[in-house]
C-alpha positions as CSV (number, residue, x, y, z in Angstrom):
1,M,3.0,15.7,-17.3
2,F,3.3,15.1,-13.9
3,Q,5.2,12.0,-11.8
4,V,3.1,11.2,-9.0
5,D,4.7,9.2,-6.6
6,V,3.4,6.9,-3.2
7,D,5.9,5.4,-0.5
8,K,3.9,3.3,0.1
9,D,6.2,2.4,3.5
10,K,4.7,5.8,4.8
11,C,0.4,5.5,3.0
12,T,-2.0,4.0,5.9
13,G,-4.5,3.7,3.2
14,C,-6.3,6.6,4.4
15,E,-8.1,6.9,1.1
16,E,-7.7,11.0,2.0
17,C,-5.8,11.6,-1.3
18,V,-8.6,8.9,-3.0
19,N,-11.6,11.2,-2.1
20,S,-9.6,14.6,-2.4
21,C,-8.1,14.2,-6.1
22,P,-10.3,16.2,-8.5
23,A,-8.7,14.2,-11.7
24,Q,-9.2,11.1,-10.2
25,V,-5.6,9.7,-10.2
26,F,-5.8,7.7,-7.2
27,E,-7.0,4.3,-6.7
28,L,-6.8,1.5,-3.5
29,V,-5.3,-1.2,-4.4
30,D,-3.7,-3.7,-1.8
31,G,-4.4,-1.4,1.4
32,K,-2.7,1.6,0.1
33,S,-3.2,4.7,-2.7
34,D,-2.2,4.1,-6.6
35,P,-1.9,6.7,-8.8
36,V,-3.0,4.4,-11.5
37,N,-4.2,7.1,-14.0
38,M,-0.9,9.5,-13.9
39,D,-2.0,11.0,-16.7
40,E,-4.7,13.1,-16.0
41,C,-2.9,14.8,-13.6
42,L,-3.3,17.9,-12.8
43,G,-0.3,19.1,-10.6
44,C,-2.9,20.7,-7.9
45,E,-1.3,19.2,-5.4
46,T,-3.9,18.2,-3.3
47,C,-3.3,14.7,-2.4
48,V,0.4,16.5,-1.1
49,E,-1.6,18.8,1.2
50,V,-4.4,16.4,2.6
51,C,-2.3,13.2,3.0
52,P,-1.4,12.9,7.2
53,E,2.0,10.7,6.6
54,G,3.2,12.8,3.7
55,A,3.7,9.8,1.8
56,I,3.1,11.9,-1.7
57,T,5.6,13.6,-4.2
58,V,4.2,15.3,-7.4
59,T,6.8,16.4,-9.7
60,E,5.9,17.9,-13.1
61,L,8.1,16.5,-15.9
């Protein structure tokens, strides 16, 4: 299981994580990325790699 965190101060709402996540963990909520399906996270860290602002962290629990 993985914990996915988005720094809302850094997130610009570019949707790179939404579009690249193979498990569809993210949705855009109020113009910011939100990990709404965190239980589906595969821990691949694709979201971390594609985020241009460095706003996402993935931690194994």
